[in-house]
N, C-alpha and C positions, 0 to 999 in steps of 0.2 A: 501626530508623533514624528519627531526629528529622526534622522537616518540613524543616528547612534542608538536610540531607544528601539527603533524598528529592528535593527540586526542584533540587538541584545535580548529582547523580549522573547521568552518562551513560556508555555504552560508549565506547570510542575513537572520535574522530570520523574518518570516512572522507572523503577529498576526491576527487571525480571531476573531473579537470582539464580544461581546455578542449581539451587536445591528445589526450583520450582515456586518459591514464595514470591509474591508480587508485592513490593512496598514502594511508597513514595521516597525520594531521595531525602526528604526533609525529616524521615524517620530515622535516618541514619546520621553519621557524622556529615554535616553539610558539605564538606569538601571531600569526603572519602571517595565518593563516586567519580568525582572528577579527576581524581588522582589515578584512577585504575587506567592502564593503557588500553587504547582501542586498537583491534586488529581488523576490524571490517566496519566500514560505515556506508549506509545507503539512504536514499529519501524515497518516500512512498507519497504519491498524490493520486488522487481519483476524481472522477465526475467533472471533466471539463466542458462536456456538452457543447462542443464546437458547432456552431450554426443554430443553436436554439434561439427562436424569435423573440425580440424584445430584450435581449440581453447583450452587453458588451463582451461577447465571447473572445473577440480577437484580443481586447485588453486583458481579459482575465488569463489567457494563455501567454501573453507577453510578460505579465506580472510574475506568473509561475516561473517560466524560464528564466528571466532575470534575477529572480530571488534564489532559485536553486543554484544557479550559476555563481552568484555572490557567495553563498555559503560554501560551494565547492572550491572556490578560489581560496578561501581562508582554511578550510579544513576538508580535504578532497573526499568525494564520495566515490565508491567503487562504481556505483550505478544509480539510475533513477528509474523507478517503477511508476508507470501510469496504470493504475489499477481499474480500468474499465470506463464504460460510457465516454469514449474518446470524442464522438460526435453525437449530434442529437437527431436520430431517426432517419437521416438521409445520407446516403453513402456518397453523393456528390461532394460532401464536405471533406472527404478523407484527404485529398491533395493539399488542401490548405491546412488542415489539422497537422498533417505530416510534416508540412514545411514549418509550421510554428514549433512543433516539438523538437525539429532538427536543430534548433538553436541550442539545444542543451549540450554542454561542453564536456559530456562524459557518457559512456555507454548507457543506453536506455532501452527499456522494454514496454510492452503494452499487453494488457489483457482484454479480452472481449466481455462487454457489459451488455445489458439488455436493450440499451438505445443504440448499440452498434450493429445495425441490421445488414450484415453479409453472411455469405456461406463460408464454410471453412476455406474452400478454394479461392474465394475473393480476399479473405483475410490474408491468407498466405501470399497472394499477389501483391497485396498492399505493403505488408510489413516484413515480408521475407522470413518470417517464422510462423509455425503452424499455431492454431488456437490452443493447443496444449504443448507445452514447451518446458524444458528443463536445461539447466546449466550449473556449474560448479565454479566456486572460487576456493581453491585449497580444500580445506576439510568441511567447507560449508555448501550445501546444495540449495538450489531454489526451484520450485515447481509452479509454473503459471498454468492454470487451467480455466477454460470457458465456462461460465455459467449461464450461457443463453444460446439463442440461434438467431437466424436471419428474420424470424418473426418477433423477436423480443421477449420470448417466453422465459419465465423465471425458471431455472433449472439447477439441480445440483451438478457438480462436475462429474466427469466420466470416472466413475469408481474403479473400473478395471485399470484404466490408465494410471490413475493416482496409486493403486496397489501395486502395480508393476514398477513404477517409478520409485516408490518407497523401498520396495524390495532391492532395487539396483542401488540405491543410495543407503542401504542399512548400515554400512560401515563408516559413513560419514559421521562427523562429530555432531552437525547440526543440519536441520532441513527447515527452511522457511517456506511458507506456501502462500501464493497469491490468487484470491478468488473474489470476483467482483461482489458476489451476492453471498451473504452469510448462509452456511449450510446447516446451521444448528437451531434454527428458529428462535435466535436470540434477539431478534428485532421484528418490528410490525412487518417489514418488507422483505423478511427472510424466507428461505425455504428449509425443509426438513429432510435430512438424508441420514436415516440410521445406518444404512449400509456403509457410509463413509466412516461414521465413527467406530464401526467395527474394524474397519481396516486401520484407522488411526491408533486403536487400542494396541496394536501389534508392533507399533514402531514408537520407541521412547525418545528418538533423537529429533521429533518434531519440536521446534522450539517455539514457533508461533504461526497463527494464519492472519493474513491481512485481508480485510474487506473493505469495499467502498459501498456505493449503492445507496446506503441510508445518510443522506446529508446532514442529518442532524445528530449522528454518532460521532463522537470524538474521543472516546475512551477505549477501555479494554473490559471485555465481558470473557469469563472463563467457564468452558464446559468440559467435563471430563479431564481436568487438569491441563487443558490446551488454552492458552491465551488467544482470544480473537480480538485483533486490533484494528480500530477504525481511524480513519483520518479526514472525517467531514467531507469537504468538496473544495474544488478550486475554480468551479463554475456553476453553471445552472442558476435556477430562479428561485430556490428554496433551500432551506437547511440553516445551519449556523449562521451567526451575524458576521462571520468572518470567512475568507477563503485563504486556506493555507496548505501546508504539506507537512508530513511526518518525518522526523529524523530518527534513524534506528542506529544504534551503535554496539556491536558485538565487542565485549570487553575481554581482555586477556584471561580473566578468571572464569570465562564463559557466562557470566551474567550479561544482560542487555540493558542499556539505558535508552530510553526513547521518550520523545517529546514532540509536541506541534510547533512550528514556527509560523507566525501569524504576519502575512505581509500587508495588512490593511489597518486593523484596529486592534486594540488589546482584547484578549480572550478572558471570559469570566474565570476568576481565579479558582473556581470550583471544577474545572475540568475534569481531572483525573483524581 
């Protein structure tokens, strides 16, 4: 694929409408979604697995960083989220992984995945943010929560922490949540957290939850009216036949346009 096609090609754009309905942009006026003004734009990538044996993990990270930066130069991101499995089982890889991701030319955040085998104190020392973290950009809030521990256990997030933060951000227009492992048992490798969904039900400003972990999941699954959005992987040795990242655009009318950019080869047209 030449550079022009590479920069232009995306999977079908999916719109999360303000009324909660999810449609493909092709179901509307094909130019309508693109005319809506963007008020917030960010990127999400997951599962880099820095240090995984028999994989070109350095190349995978360099490709991700370069492509996100290229997209940012054309149409800026507020931030980039690396949603778990930063390294592959060995904490000795953190300095190199952090150095690679530090090439991103916008603010960036990380979440803990099941291959990120460190304690909360070690995580804080490496990244200078806790395993559970939140921030705001104007009237939109973002929650990042761990779904594992130093042993790599598959866990739901800390429900009391999520509940407290959702209450704290209840007057925000939108809340986006980043969890490496899906908490709704929506995939083979997910966990089930009924208590979390009881908390979610009390907060109607949750716009979407972003999950990594399942390298072969690249679409949107809905549970209890909440979209759970996957972005496949940008590293590792299994999953979709491409390594890419997801773009998310919160529009002025409070709908969301989202799609995956593929930096290596064309994605199957039936992605979403």
